[in-house]
N, C-alpha and C positions, 0 to 999 in steps of 0.2 A: 426512513429509508431518505437520500438524497435524489432527487431526481434531477436530471440533467437540465440542466439553463444554461443562460447566457453566462459564459465563464468569464473570468478578469485575468488575464493571462497578460506575461511579457513579451513584447516582441522577440521573435527568436534570435538566436546568437551564430555568430559566423562559425562553420563546424572547422576544428583543426581536422590536422591530417593523422590517422592511428594508421603507423604501421608495425607489423613485426620486426625482431629483430632477425635478420637474413642469418642465421647459422640456426634460428628456430625451425623445427617441422612441426607444420600442425597438421590432425586429421583434415583432409578434404571435405568439405562444404558441399552437399548434393542439390544441386539445382532446382529450384522451387516448381513444381511441377505445375501446370496448366488448370487455373478453378483452383488454386488454394486458399482459403478463406482467412478472412481477417477479422483482429481482434478487436469489437466496438463495446462502447460502452452498455449494450444492452446484449451481446451475444460474446461466445468462447469456443473455438471445438475444445473437443476432448482429446485424451492420447497423451496429456503431460504425464510426468512422472510426480509423485508425492512428492513435494519438501519434506522431506526425514527432517529436517531439524527444525519445523516449525514449532516446539516448544523450548526453544532454546532463545534462550532471551539476552544473549551476549548480541554487543552493539556492533552491527555494521554499517561502517563508516564507509563504503565506496557503492558507486551505483555509476549507472552511464544514460544519457542523452542520448536519444534516438534523432537523427537530422535527417534522416528517409525511412522508407519503409524498410521496416527488416527481416529476412526469414527466420522464424522461430524453430528450430532444434527438439526431438524427442530426448536425445542425449548429444556426447558429444562425436561427431561425424555423423551423427543420425537420420532419422528421416525428418523433413521438414513436415511441422504441422499447422503453421500458420502464419500469418504476419502479423507483425507487431508493426502500427502508426507510428508516424513522427508525434502525433498528437490525435486525444481522443476527444470528441468532443469539445473542441477548442482547447481545449489542456496539456501542453507539450507535454511529451512521456518520458518521464525519468523513472527509472526501475532501480530496486538495489542489486549490487552485484552479491548471491551466496554463497557463493563457491568459484573455485577457478580449478582449470584442469587441461593441461597438455594446449594451451593454447585458448582454449574457448572459456564464456563464463555463463553459468547457471543466474539466473534474474526472478523472480518474481514476478509474476504476471498479471495485470488488472481482466477483474472482471471471473475469475478463476480465484479459488480458496484452496490455499495449502497448494499449491503447485507452482511446478518450476517450470522453464524452457531454458535453453542450451544456445547460445550466439559464438559464431566466428568472433573472429576481429574483424573491424570493418562498417562503418558506416554508424558510428555514434562514437561519442568524446565520453571520458571519465570525469566525474563529478565527487567531490568529497562531500560527506553526508556528518553534518557535526552533531546533529541533536538526533532524540531515541524520545518515544512516547512509549508508556506501560501503562497497561490499563487491567487492575485487578476488579476485577466486577464483580466479586464475593464482597469486598469491601466497597465496593463505590469509587475508588480511587484510581485516578488518572494522576501518572506522574511526568514530569518532562524534564530528562538530563541531557546536558548539553557538555559538551567533548568529555561525555564518562560519565558526570556526576550529578546528582539531581539538581537543578533549578529549581521546579515550583512544582505545586501540586494540589490539587482540586478532588471535591466533594463532588460527584457527577450523578447522573442518572444513565443506567443502563436497559441493554437489551431486557424482554419481562421472559420468563419461562417458557412461553410459547414459541417466541421469537427471541434467541438471545443473540448476545454478538457474536459476532464466527468468532470461536477461539482460533490461535494461531498467530502468527505473525505475517502483518501484510504492507499496505505503505501507504503515503499520501500521495493521491494521484494528484489532486490540483484542488483548486477553490471553485465556487461556483455561488452564482446568486442562488439566494430565498426568497418567500413570497410568504407572506401571511405576518401579522404581527406578534407572535411566537416567537417568533426568530429572531425581533430586535434589528431587523434590517441588519443582520452583519452576514456576511458569507459564510457558505460552510466550507469544511475542508473534506473533499467527496476521497475515500478510501478506493483501495484496490478490491477490496473484498465485497461479497454481493448477499443477498440472505440464504443459508443455507438451507432452509424449509419458503423456498416462496411460495407453498399455497397456504402458509401461516399468517401471512401476511396482507394488507388491503390489495384488491386486484392494482390497484392504479400504483402500488409502490414494490410491486413485484420485480420490474424492470430497474429499478432503483438501485444503489450505493449503498452502503453501510456509510456513513457520515460524522466528524464530529462538527456539531451547532451549537448555535448559541440558543437557549429557552429562558424566558421571562419569567415562568412560573417558581421560586425558588423552591414549592414544597416539591419538586421532581427529585431534585438532587439528593443521595443516597438511597436511592429506590430503583426497581428493577422492571420498569416501566413501559420500556418504548419500544420500538417496532427493530430493535438491534443499533440504533446509533447512538453515541455519546453526546449527552447534553450538557452543555458548559455553562456557565454563569455567561453574561453578558460581555462583562470586559475580559473574563479569562480568554472566551472567544478572540478578541480582539485580538489580546496579547501573541496568541497563538498562529495569529494569520497576520502577524507582524513577522513573526521570527523564524516561523515553520513552511519550508521547504520543500517543493515536491520532489516524491521518492525517499523522504524521511520516512524510515522505521515502526511500526505499528504493532508492539508485542500486547496480544491478549491473553493472559492467563487463565488457561485450560479449569472450571471451576470446580473437575474432581480432583485438580489437586497436585497432577500430573503436570511437569517442567521442574523449570531450573530457579523457583524460588522467587523471581521478581528483584524489585530494585533491592532486597537488603541483600539477597547473598550476591548480585552485581557489585556492591560495596564491599561485601567481605572479601571477592577476589582481586577486588584491586588493592585489598592492605595486604 
């Protein structure tokens, strides 16, 4: 797991104005009730719908960057469930947009696995997502796609049978520092996903997020031995840190064989 440490983040950008077309009629957003909880690095409230497309490895090319605290709803025009802050643990929040309906957008949420929330327009700016990471745990292979085409792939270590890497689609929340020689002095990429079974990991890791991080022991690669994180060669991790932006989708193919075929099928669909 990736513990929250001092993040290495860029200065926030000036927010643009995002306004609806005058002719559009959007379902009204209910005001936030008093005491509405906020999603944090360590906790997220219940009540959000399942991400029914979690096994779909189709590229998601659009996201949004919050520039203020946003109210997240459980449906279009639905019930307010939580605030999504503009930053979490010093990491500016960018989330992928996985659905659009009647002027609202559905986004994947941090600190919740395979759940989504709905946002009306306003309070955020759109972001283009050019990259995609696909993990095949059975093959211990991580593939990086850029503009929909495979760019690099590596043999990696993944979660053990007891503490598997959470299946489904998640996203890069941001980068955070690491502590310990085994990480090679290289930052980690914290993902939105958290352990599916917190009781199965060490107590000090139960509130951590799944992450992608460097690992200096090459004997780990090609094995299922981690607490859920994806362990990479140090040089590969440096390359990801240089190119992969917050909000980038990460697809973890289910080990039961369900899903949409991973990289091979993505390439077949492009032909």
